[in-house]
One Martini backbone bead per residue (centre of mass of N, CA, C, O) as a GRO file, in nm:
protein
  310
    1MET     BB    1  -2.601  -3.747   0.884
    2PRO     BB    2  -2.473  -3.701   1.175
    3THR     BB    3  -2.465  -3.865   1.475
    4THR     BB    4  -2.578  -3.789   1.801
    5ASP     BB    5  -2.390  -3.769   2.096
    6SER     BB    6  -2.301  -3.755   2.400
    7PHE     BB    7  -2.129  -3.468   2.590
    8ALA     BB    8  -1.974  -3.461   2.915
    9THR     BB    9  -1.686  -3.394   2.870
   10PRO     BB   10  -1.455  -3.181   2.894
   11ILE     BB   11  -1.247  -3.078   2.657
   12ALA     BB   12  -0.992  -3.014   2.817
   13ALA     BB   13  -0.993  -3.304   2.969
   14SER     BB   14  -0.919  -3.475   2.698
   15GLU     BB   15  -0.643  -3.360   2.749
   16PRO     BB   16  -0.345  -3.413   2.823
   17GLU     BB   17  -0.104  -3.266   3.011
   18TRP     BB   18   0.120  -3.258   2.785
   19LEU     BB   19  -0.095  -3.091   2.582
   20ALA     BB   20  -0.193  -2.888   2.740
   21GLY     BB   21  -0.171  -2.550   2.599
   22LEU     BB   22  -0.068  -2.624   2.340
   23ARG     BB   23  -0.052  -2.453   2.004
   24HIS     BB   24   0.165  -2.541   1.829
   25PRO     BB   25   0.172  -2.782   1.587
   26ALA     BB   26   0.468  -2.885   1.621
   27VAL     BB   27   0.471  -2.913   1.935
   28ARG     BB   28   0.229  -3.108   1.943
   29ASP     BB   29   0.369  -3.330   1.770
   30LEU     BB   30   0.611  -3.374   1.955
   31ALA     BB   31   0.461  -3.458   2.205
   32CYS     BB   32   0.332  -3.712   2.060
   33LEU     BB   33   0.600  -3.858   2.025
   34LEU     BB   34   0.690  -3.861   2.335
   35PHE     BB   35   0.390  -3.958   2.484
   36SER     BB   36   0.231  -4.145   2.336
   37GLU     BB   37   0.065  -4.406   2.279
   38PRO     BB   38   0.068  -4.684   2.130
   39PRO     BB   39  -0.133  -4.858   1.892
   40TRP     BB   40   0.057  -5.105   1.950
   41HIS     BB   41   0.204  -5.407   2.039
   42MET     BB   42   0.568  -5.421   2.103
   43ALA     BB   43   0.838  -5.568   2.232
   44ASP     BB   44   1.051  -5.338   2.100
   45ALA     BB   45   0.947  -5.097   2.261
   46ILE     BB   46   0.988  -4.808   2.381
   47ASP     BB   47   1.021  -4.611   2.632
   48PRO     BB   48   0.933  -4.272   2.636
   49VAL     BB   49   1.101  -4.170   2.868
   50ARG     BB   50   1.378  -4.201   2.726
   51LEU     BB   51   1.310  -3.945   2.523
   52GLN     BB   52   1.237  -3.701   2.703
   53GLY     BB   53   1.358  -3.637   2.964
   54PRO     BB   54   1.408  -3.370   3.146
   55ASP     BB   55   1.153  -3.151   3.159
   56ALA     BB   56   0.963  -3.189   2.906
   57VAL     BB   57   0.704  -3.012   2.953
   58SER     BB   58   0.849  -2.740   3.006
   59ARG     BB   59   0.994  -2.730   2.734
   60LEU     BB   60   0.737  -2.732   2.553
   61ARG     BB   61   0.635  -2.471   2.654
   62SER     BB   62   0.865  -2.290   2.585
   63LEU     BB   63   0.853  -2.365   2.279
   64ASP     BB   64   0.566  -2.252   2.241
   65ARG     BB   65   0.644  -1.951   2.299
   66ALA     BB   66   0.940  -2.018   2.121
   67PRO     BB   67   0.947  -2.163   1.799
   68GLY     BB   68   1.182  -2.073   1.604
   69CYS     BB   69   1.389  -2.300   1.612
   70LEU     BB   70   1.200  -2.516   1.509
   71GLU     BB   71   1.116  -2.371   1.241
   72ARG     BB   72   1.405  -2.367   1.124
   73TRP     BB   73   1.462  -2.669   1.121
   74LEU     BB   74   1.222  -2.751   0.931
   75SER     BB   75   1.296  -2.550   0.688
   76ALA     BB   76   1.575  -2.709   0.625
   77SER     BB   77   1.376  -2.995   0.597
   78PRO     BB   78   1.152  -3.024   0.399
   79SER     BB   79   0.820  -3.227   0.422
   80ASN     BB   80   0.531  -3.416   0.304
   81ARG     BB   81   0.622  -3.647   0.486
   82LEU     BB   82   0.531  -3.770   0.776
   83GLY     BB   83   0.780  -3.941   0.857
   84ARG     BB   84   0.989  -3.717   0.810
   85TYR     BB   85   0.874  -3.508   0.989
   86ALA     BB   86   0.899  -3.675   1.252
   87GLU     BB   87   1.212  -3.713   1.233
   88HIS     BB   88   1.278  -3.399   1.259
   89LEU     BB   89   1.153  -3.363   1.536
   90LEU     BB   90   1.328  -3.572   1.691
   91ALA     BB   91   1.608  -3.456   1.611
   92PHE     BB   92   1.567  -3.190   1.763
   93TRP     BB   93   1.545  -3.315   2.043
   94PHE     BB   94   1.817  -3.468   2.047
   95ASP     BB   95   1.992  -3.194   1.980
   96THR     BB   96   1.863  -3.028   2.255
   97SER     BB   97   1.924  -3.249   2.472
   98SER     BB   98   2.090  -3.342   2.761
   99HIS     BB   99   2.030  -3.682   2.734
  100SER     BB  100   2.125  -3.640   2.426
  101ARG     BB  101   2.289  -3.781   2.120
  102LEU     BB  102   2.339  -3.743   1.780
  103ALA     BB  103   2.514  -3.948   1.549
  104ALA     BB  104   2.280  -4.051   1.343
  105ARG     BB  105   2.085  -4.060   1.021
  106ASN     BB  106   1.983  -4.225   0.772
  107VAL     BB  107   2.153  -4.512   0.749
  108GLN     BB  108   2.263  -4.703   0.507
  109VAL     BB  109   2.242  -5.058   0.424
  110ARG     BB  110   2.492  -5.245   0.238
  111ARG     BB  111   2.605  -5.439   0.020
  112GLY     BB  112   2.866  -5.515  -0.190
  113ASN     BB  113   2.667  -5.454  -0.451
  114GLY     BB  114   2.493  -5.186  -0.322
  115MET     BB  115   2.249  -5.308  -0.192
  116THR     BB  116   1.976  -5.216  -0.015
  117ILE     BB  117   1.867  -5.351   0.335
  118GLY     BB  118   1.857  -5.070   0.488
  119GLU     BB  119   1.787  -4.835   0.784
  120PHE     BB  120   1.884  -4.605   0.998
  121ASP     BB  121   1.715  -4.368   1.163
  122PHE     BB  122   1.869  -4.394   1.471
  123LEU     BB  123   2.181  -4.284   1.622
  124LEU     BB  124   2.205  -4.274   1.984
  125TRP     BB  125   2.240  -4.106   2.288
  126LEU     BB  126   2.115  -4.234   2.610
  127ASP     BB  127   2.251  -4.156   2.888
  128GLY     BB  128   2.530  -4.287   2.741
  129GLU     BB  129   2.369  -4.485   2.550
  130PRO     BB  130   2.346  -4.689   2.282
  131TRP     BB  131   2.117  -4.641   2.005
  132HIS     BB  132   1.849  -4.791   1.811
  133LEU     BB  133   1.603  -4.611   1.626
  134GLU     BB  134   1.273  -4.671   1.534
  135LEU     BB  135   1.014  -4.510   1.321
  136ALA     BB  136   0.647  -4.513   1.347
  137CYS     BB  137   0.368  -4.384   1.156
  138LYS     BB  138   0.035  -4.520   1.214
  139PHE     BB  139  -0.286  -4.570   1.030
  140TYR     BB  140  -0.543  -4.803   1.107
  141LEU     BB  141  -0.784  -5.004   0.970
  142LYS     BB  142  -1.049  -5.201   1.088
  143LEU     BB  143  -1.173  -5.520   0.963
  144GLY     BB  144  -1.066  -5.662   1.225
  145GLU     BB  145  -0.895  -5.842   1.501
  146SER     BB  146  -0.641  -5.886   1.334
  147PRO     BB  147  -0.346  -5.771   1.218
  148LEU     BB  148  -0.416  -5.823   0.921
  149GLU     BB  149  -0.693  -5.628   0.951
  150CYS     BB  150  -0.489  -5.386   0.959
  151VAL     BB  151  -0.507  -5.107   0.742
  152GLY     BB  152  -0.432  -4.904   0.509
  153ALA     BB  153  -0.590  -4.669   0.321
  154SER     BB  154  -0.409  -4.761   0.050
  155LEU     BB  155  -0.326  -5.068   0.080
  156GLY     BB  156   0.001  -5.088   0.120
  157ASP     BB  157  -0.041  -5.152   0.436
  158GLY     BB  158   0.017  -5.306   0.770
  159MET     BB  159   0.069  -5.423   1.066
  160GLN     BB  160   0.205  -5.690   1.007
  161LEU     BB  161   0.402  -5.584   0.794
  162LYS     BB  162   0.535  -5.368   0.973
  163THR     BB  163   0.639  -5.550   1.205
  164LEU     BB  164   0.828  -5.715   1.021
  165ALA     BB  165   0.997  -5.473   0.915
  166MET     BB  166   1.089  -5.373   1.207
  167LYS     BB  167   1.240  -5.633   1.282
  168ARG     BB  168   1.450  -5.605   1.060
  169GLN     BB  169   1.565  -5.331   1.142
  170LEU     BB  170   1.647  -5.412   1.435
  171ALA     BB  171   1.861  -5.637   1.324
  172LEU     BB  172   2.095  -5.481   1.168
  173PRO     BB  173   2.338  -5.482   1.392
  174THR     BB  174   2.373  -5.810   1.346
  175LEU     BB  175   2.479  -5.754   1.083
  176PRO     BB  176   2.759  -5.714   0.905
  177GLU     BB  177   2.658  -5.460   0.747
  178GLY     BB  178   2.558  -5.307   0.993
  179ALA     BB  179   2.822  -5.299   1.155
  180ARG     BB  180   2.983  -5.127   0.949
  181ALA     BB  181   2.766  -4.862   0.972
  182LEU     BB  182   2.854  -4.801   1.251
  183PRO     BB  183   2.960  -4.616   1.478
  184ASP     BB  184   3.141  -4.544   1.715
  185GLY     BB  185   3.031  -4.722   1.999
  186PHE     BB  186   2.785  -4.929   1.853
  187ALA     BB  187   2.850  -5.194   1.949
  188GLY     BB  188   2.584  -5.357   2.083
  189CYS     BB  189   2.335  -5.194   2.048
  190ARG     BB  190   2.036  -5.086   2.114
  191SER     BB  191   1.703  -5.185   2.013
  192ALA     BB  192   1.412  -4.978   1.893
  193ALA     BB  193   1.066  -4.883   1.897
  194ARG     BB  194   0.859  -4.605   1.772
  195LEU     BB  195   0.516  -4.578   1.817
  196VAL     BB  196   0.268  -4.397   1.608
  197GLY     BB  197  -0.094  -4.355   1.633
  198GLY     BB  198  -0.379  -4.546   1.503
  199LEU     BB  199  -0.701  -4.699   1.546
  200PHE     BB  200  -0.996  -4.784   1.325
  201ALA     BB  201  -1.336  -4.835   1.368
  202GLY     BB  202  -1.601  -4.970   1.274
  203ALA     BB  203  -1.909  -5.036   1.276
  204GLY     BB  204  -1.925  -5.220   1.569
  205GLY     BB  205  -1.595  -5.241   1.660
  206GLY     BB  206  -1.552  -5.077   1.896
  207ASP     BB  207  -1.296  -4.958   2.059
  208PRO     BB  208  -1.052  -4.778   1.997
  209GLU     BB  209  -0.703  -4.751   1.959
  210GLY     BB  210  -0.505  -4.535   2.072
  211THR     BB  211  -0.456  -4.202   2.102
  212LEU     BB  212  -0.552  -4.165   1.765
  213GLY     BB  213  -0.812  -4.286   1.758
  214GLY     BB  214  -1.118  -4.428   1.598
  215TRP     BB  215  -1.307  -4.403   1.297
  216TRP     BB  216  -1.494  -4.577   1.023
  217ARG     BB  217  -1.664  -4.464   0.714
  218GLN     BB  218  -1.914  -4.483   0.465
  219GLY     BB  219  -1.928  -4.185   0.406
  220ALA     BB  220  -2.092  -3.870   0.520
  221GLU     BB  221  -2.397  -3.960   0.665
  222SER     BB  222  -2.277  -4.149   0.934
  223LEU     BB  223  -2.137  -3.987   1.153
  224PRO     BB  224  -2.006  -3.956   1.430
  225CYS     BB  225  -2.133  -3.741   1.715
  226ARG     BB  226  -2.078  -3.531   2.010
  227GLY     BB  227  -2.234  -3.272   1.888
  228ALA     BB  228  -2.447  -3.016   1.766
  229ALA     BB  229  -2.189  -2.799   1.767
  230ALA     BB  230  -2.016  -2.927   1.562
  231ARG     BB  231  -1.741  -2.958   1.363
  232TRP     BB  232  -1.519  -2.968   1.068
  233VAL     BB  233  -1.200  -3.132   0.950
  234ILE     BB  234  -0.983  -3.173   0.700
  235LEU     BB  235  -0.692  -3.369   0.704
  236ASP     BB  236  -0.389  -3.339   0.656
  237ARG     BB  237  -0.127  -3.537   0.675
  238SER     BB  238   0.038  -3.315   0.847
  239ARG     BB  239  -0.222  -3.351   1.080
  240TRP     BB  240  -0.214  -3.644   1.226
  241LEU     BB  241  -0.061  -3.655   1.500
  242SER     BB  242  -0.227  -3.432   1.644
  243PRO     BB  243  -0.465  -3.278   1.788
  244TRP     BB  244  -0.672  -3.045   1.689
  245ARG     BB  245  -0.618  -2.680   1.668
  246GLY     BB  246  -0.836  -2.380   1.642
  247GLY     BB  247  -1.022  -2.218   1.421
  248GLN     BB  248  -1.326  -2.188   1.250
  249ALA     BB  249  -1.253  -2.106   0.951
  250ALA     BB  250  -1.147  -2.413   0.877
  251SER     BB  251  -1.448  -2.512   0.889
  252LEU     BB  252  -1.734  -2.739   0.889
  253ASP     BB  253  -2.022  -2.847   0.832
  254ALA     BB  254  -2.196  -3.119   0.780
  255GLY     BB  255  -2.294  -3.041   0.488
  256GLU     BB  256  -2.021  -2.950   0.378
  257LEU     BB  257  -1.876  -3.219   0.421
  258ALA     BB  258  -2.059  -3.389   0.244
  259ALA     BB  259  -1.999  -3.228  -0.014
  260ARG     BB  260  -1.691  -3.256  -0.027
  261LEU     BB  261  -1.709  -3.593  -0.017
  262GLN     BB  262  -1.871  -3.623  -0.265
  263GLY     BB  263  -1.733  -3.857  -0.486
  264ALA     BB  264  -1.496  -3.953  -0.362
  265ASP     BB  265  -1.175  -4.166  -0.424
  266ARG     BB  266  -1.081  -4.109  -0.132
  267VAL     BB  267  -0.934  -4.106   0.163
  268ALA     BB  268  -1.042  -3.948   0.465
  269MET     BB  269  -0.946  -3.729   0.722
  270VAL     BB  270  -1.135  -3.639   1.010
  271ALA     BB  271  -1.241  -3.371   1.248
  272GLU     BB  272  -1.395  -3.317   1.538
  273ILE     BB  273  -1.516  -3.000   1.660
  274MET     BB  274  -1.498  -2.778   1.951
  275GLU     BB  275  -1.575  -2.538   2.168
  276ASP     BB  276  -1.326  -2.381   2.404
  277ASN     BB  277  -1.284  -2.076   2.504
  278GLY     BB  278  -1.235  -1.987   2.176
  279THR     BB  279  -1.147  -2.284   2.114
  280TRP     BB  280  -1.080  -2.533   1.878
  281ARG     BB  281  -1.136  -2.888   1.935
  282GLU     BB  282  -1.064  -3.210   1.929
  283VAL     BB  283  -1.306  -3.505   1.983
  284SER     BB  284  -1.271  -3.655   1.689
  285ARG     BB  285  -1.178  -3.923   1.463
  286GLY     BB  286  -1.185  -4.014   1.099
  287PHE     BB  287  -1.255  -4.224   0.829
  288VAL     BB  288  -1.343  -4.160   0.490
  289VAL     BB  289  -1.492  -4.393   0.268
  290PRO     BB  290  -1.558  -4.507  -0.027
  291GLU     BB  291  -1.716  -4.667  -0.237
  292GLY     BB  292  -1.567  -5.001  -0.236
  293TRP     BB  293  -1.428  -4.999   0.030
  294PRO     BB  294  -1.221  -5.233  -0.021
  295ASP     BB  295  -1.028  -5.343  -0.256
  296ALA     BB  296  -1.009  -5.674  -0.318
  297LYS     BB  297  -0.739  -5.705  -0.474
  298ARG     BB  298  -0.563  -5.538  -0.293
  299LEU     BB  299  -0.616  -5.680  -0.028
  300ALA     BB  300  -0.518  -5.958  -0.122
  301GLU     BB  301  -0.226  -5.860  -0.178
  302LEU     BB  302  -0.168  -5.774   0.116
  303TYR     BB  303  -0.216  -6.043   0.255
  304GLY     BB  304   0.002  -6.190   0.091
  305ARG     BB  305   0.242  -6.021   0.209
  306SER     BB  306   0.179  -6.067   0.527
  307GLY     BB  307   0.077  -6.340   0.569
  308PRO     BB  308  -0.038  -6.530   0.800
  309ARG     BB  309  -0.251  -6.574   1.014
  310PRO     BB  310  -0.242  -6.570   1.374
   0.00000   0.00000   0.00000
């Protein structure tokens, strides 16, 4: 069963000011994209303040009270891919903000033979200045302390591999093929990355990093627990962006969680939730991995694609 640790900090105080009070899941996700700290350092990361614009907190609160326009925007381009969903959220913000204007998004860059060599996530004007912005939403499990040892749950990518890929994407405007794909006025535009997500530490791995960081454990019998009254939610991938908030009906007690995950052959992300004035809020999150994870062969292949250890 989960092991109980003391929980002294009030739950409401654990949410940052920009998130506190927001209830609508998509608005909370949008706030996360605009305000959360990046899960790891990258020299080309943009200052989130540049994306927020004036009065961002009050705008988010107004949107939370009347989210119909955001819901219609998302329903026009539905996607079950976390990255695409995040892109749609940011596109909405850029399209409705006074300080930004979206020129183009998802613009493919091709060679003369038609082969795609990359894609611009966003080409936009920020306060009148042309920018090329790349977005990455990544949640990595830490197997060690080097970037090479921070890997995705599926072992399909990792921090070091993603960083290299992002640097290639950010260099696209400097290539002849990329320059030809830019809209008018974007020659010499600035390029930057927006990183969102978290790092998850194994037992004894120290404090996790990133706004949405946490822990990972093998099996559901020894999960860290912040309080005896805690319950659990298994998070769909579409709910990975912002801390969970909702009602008790969707939750499980520790025994139900263990039974649900017993024998699972896939990695699952779970959130520990506690009640706070009638609302259940996330107080920690983590990955529960099956026995035998990570697969040694797939991990070796990933390390081989990621290059030498730093």
